[in-house]
Each structure stands twice: as structure tokens, then as C-alpha cells.
N, C-alpha and C positions, 0 to 999 in steps of 0.2 A: 445543833451544830457538828459537824464532823471531827473525830479526834484525829490527830496526825502522830506520827511517831519522830522522834528526834534522836537520831545516833551519833555519838561522839567518840573517838578514839582516845583512850586514855590507857597508862601503863598499868600493869596489875597491881603496882605498888600504891598508884594514885588511887585506884578503885578501892582498895582495901583501907586506904587511910580515911578516904572520903565516907565508906561506909561505916567507920568507925567513929567518926566526927558526928555523923547523922544520928546513929544510935545513942551516943551519949545525950545528945540535944533531945532524943525521943521523936525525931522526924525523920520522913523518907528523903531520899536523893533527890526526888523530883521537887519536894518542898523546898529542899535548900537550894536548889537551882533556880525555882520562881522566885525567892526570896532575895537572892543574889541579882536577879535581873530586876525586880522591883527596885531595888537600892541603887543600880546603874542606870535605870531608864524608868525614871518615875512615871507613872500613869501609862504605862505602855501597854496594859490590859483593857484600858477604857476606850470605849468607841468613839 
């Protein structure tokens, strides 16, 4: 399966805060976004 890139525009302040929050939890920004999507759209990754 080919990987795709997702780009969103956020402020520098939002990025810094998100990066800090993720670091505190020991996860990447990608992991945090995927977890948020899992919570919002249950089973969205299942075929």
C-alpha cells in the first residue's frame, strides 16, 4: 500500500503546544492524530 502525506496548517503556537503534549505522553503527533480519529470515527481504518 502506498503511503500518502497529510498536510494541515496550524499556528506556530498550536504546533509547539501539540508537540509538547505529545512529548509528555511519549507519542508522536501522528500517533495523537490517529488516536483522535479513532475516537471520532470508530473503525474507520477497517476495510
